[in-house]
C-alpha positions as CSV (number, residue, x, y, z in Angstrom):
1,X,36.9,-97.8,215.6
2,X,35.5,-100.5,213.6
3,X,37.8,-101.6,210.8
4,X,36.4,-103.6,207.8
5,X,38.4,-106.7,207.1
6,X,38.2,-108.3,203.7
7,X,39.5,-112.0,203.3
8,X,40.5,-113.1,199.8
9,X,40.1,-116.8,198.9
10,X,40.2,-118.6,195.8
11,X,37.5,-117.3,193.3
12,X,37.2,-114.1,195.2
13,X,36.7,-111.2,192.9
14,X,39.4,-108.6,193.4
15,X,40.9,-105.8,191.1
16,X,38.8,-106.9,188.1
17,X,39.5,-110.6,188.3
18,X,39.1,-113.8,190.0
19,X,41.8,-114.8,192.5
20,X,43.6,-118.1,191.8
21,X,46.9,-117.7,193.2
22,X,47.7,-116.6,196.8
23,X,51.0,-115.8,198.4
24,X,50.9,-115.0,202.1
25,X,54.6,-114.7,202.4
26,X,55.3,-111.4,200.9
27,X,57.5,-108.5,202.5
28,X,56.5,-107.1,205.8
29,X,55.0,-104.0,204.0
30,X,52.1,-106.2,202.3
31,X,49.9,-108.5,204.0
32,X,49.4,-110.9,200.8
33,X,49.8,-111.0,197.3
34,X,48.6,-113.2,194.4
35,X,47.3,-113.3,190.9
36,X,43.8,-112.7,189.4
37,X,42.4,-114.0,186.0
38,X,39.9,-112.1,184.0
39,X,36.3,-113.0,184.7
40,X,35.5,-113.0,180.9
41,X,37.4,-113.4,177.9
42,X,39.3,-110.4,176.6
43,X,37.4,-108.2,174.3
44,X,39.2,-109.1,171.1
45,X,38.9,-112.9,172.0
46,X,39.4,-115.1,169.8
47,X,42.6,-113.6,168.6
48,X,45.8,-114.6,166.8
49,X,49.0,-115.0,169.2
50,X,50.9,-113.0,166.4
51,X,50.5,-112.4,162.7
52,X,54.4,-112.3,162.6
53,X,56.1,-115.6,162.5
54,X,59.2,-114.9,164.6
55,X,61.0,-116.0,167.8
56,X,60.2,-113.5,170.7
57,X,62.0,-115.4,173.5
58,X,58.8,-115.9,175.4
59,X,60.2,-119.1,176.8
60,X,59.2,-119.0,180.6
61,X,56.6,-121.5,181.6
62,X,55.8,-119.9,184.7
63,X,56.3,-116.0,184.4
64,X,53.6,-114.7,181.9
65,X,54.8,-111.0,182.8
66,X,58.3,-111.5,181.5
67,X,56.9,-113.2,178.4
68,X,54.5,-110.5,177.7
69,X,57.2,-108.1,177.9
70,X,59.5,-110.3,175.6
71,X,56.8,-110.5,173.0
72,X,55.9,-106.7,172.9
73,X,59.6,-105.9,172.8
74,X,60.1,-108.0,169.8
75,X,56.5,-107.4,168.0
76,X,56.0,-103.8,169.2
77,X,53.3,-102.3,171.1
78,X,51.1,-101.5,167.8
79,X,51.2,-105.1,166.6
80,X,47.8,-107.1,167.0
81,X,48.9,-109.9,169.4
82,X,47.4,-111.5,172.2
83,X,50.4,-110.0,174.6
84,X,49.5,-106.5,173.4
85,X,45.8,-107.3,174.0
86,X,46.4,-108.1,177.6
87,X,48.8,-105.1,178.1
88,X,45.9,-102.9,177.1
89,X,43.3,-104.3,179.5
90,X,42.2,-102.1,182.3
91,X,39.6,-104.1,184.2
92,X,39.4,-103.1,188.0
93,X,41.4,-99.9,187.1
94,X,44.5,-101.9,186.8
95,X,46.8,-101.6,184.1
96,X,49.3,-104.2,184.8
97,X,47.5,-107.2,183.0
98,X,49.5,-109.7,181.1
99,X,49.2,-113.0,179.0
100,X,49.6,-115.9,181.5
101,X,52.5,-118.4,180.9
102,X,51.4,-122.0,180.3
103,X,52.0,-123.2,184.1
104,X,50.0,-120.2,185.4
105,X,47.1,-121.6,183.4
106,X,47.3,-125.3,184.0
107,X,50.3,-125.9,186.3
108,X,48.4,-127.6,189.1
109,X,47.7,-125.8,192.4
110,X,47.6,-122.1,192.3
111,X,47.0,-122.1,188.5
112,X,43.9,-120.5,186.9
113,X,41.9,-123.3,185.2
114,X,42.2,-125.9,187.9
115,X,42.0,-123.7,190.8
116,X,39.0,-121.7,189.4
117,X,37.3,-124.7,187.9
118,X,37.4,-126.5,191.3
119,X,35.4,-123.7,192.8
120,X,32.8,-123.8,190.1
121,X,34.0,-120.7,188.1
122,X,35.0,-120.6,184.4
123,X,32.2,-122.7,183.3
124,X,32.0,-120.5,180.2
125,X,35.2,-121.7,179.0
126,X,34.3,-125.4,178.4
127,X,35.1,-126.8,175.0
128,X,37.5,-123.9,174.2
129,X,41.1,-123.4,173.5
130,X,43.2,-120.6,175.1
131,X,46.6,-119.0,174.4
132,X,49.5,-118.8,176.9
133,X,52.5,-116.5,176.4
134,X,54.8,-119.5,176.3
135,X,56.4,-120.2,173.0
136,X,56.6,-123.9,172.2
137,X,60.1,-125.0,172.8
138,X,60.2,-127.3,169.9
139,X,59.2,-124.7,167.3
140,X,59.5,-121.0,168.7
141,X,59.1,-119.4,165.3
142,X,55.6,-120.7,164.4
143,X,54.1,-122.3,167.7
144,X,52.8,-121.7,171.3
145,X,51.7,-123.6,174.1
146,X,48.0,-123.4,174.7
147,X,45.2,-124.8,176.9
148,X,42.5,-127.1,175.7
149,X,39.5,-127.0,178.4
150,X,37.5,-130.1,178.1
151,X,34.1,-130.6,179.8
152,X,35.1,-129.1,182.9
153,X,37.9,-126.3,183.6
154,X,39.3,-128.2,186.2
155,X,40.2,-130.7,183.5
156,X,42.0,-128.2,181.3
157,X,45.1,-129.6,179.7
158,X,48.3,-128.2,178.2
159,X,48.4,-128.5,174.4
160,X,51.8,-128.0,172.5
161,X,52.1,-126.5,169.2
162,X,49.3,-124.2,168.4
163,X,50.1,-122.2,165.2
164,X,50.7,-118.4,166.1
165,X,48.3,-117.3,163.2
166,X,45.4,-119.4,164.7
167,X,42.6,-117.8,166.5
168,X,42.1,-119.0,170.2
169,X,40.6,-117.4,173.1
170,X,42.4,-115.4,175.7
171,X,41.9,-114.4,179.3
172,X,44.7,-112.1,180.9
173,X,46.0,-112.1,184.5
174,X,47.8,-109.6,186.8
175,X,49.6,-109.8,190.0
176,X,48.8,-107.9,193.2
């Protein structure tokens, strides 16, 4: 019996996105896990992070899933927000998309922009600004951390203090 084996690597297309983080140490029931990043900007991008100026307790710099849940819990699932936009994504028939935390976007190895930029992907993101789900610690009511992509996605940098009502691009992520 022949068994087809698929090997995932950085930049592989899987479950509707590009693989940017791989964890090969999950429980014995699974062979690997990781995170994928949308291949294109979300359909309503650019978008506001939130029209409401309020603290949502989306303070994690590494866990966009928990931030997205916190944002939706405070703003509601009917509010127009970047987090709710990601929660509604169904790319790859997956419904667990979320707005990534700042370190998931530009935190070094195994983060979306440097990893996918290094393999030649995300060239359509140059000279753009992207939302993260992480509220800016200095002003949680009005500001969010974001990403400024320079001439190359691999040189994307964190930028603190984007006003929540500004319109920035967004791409969602999901864990597998």
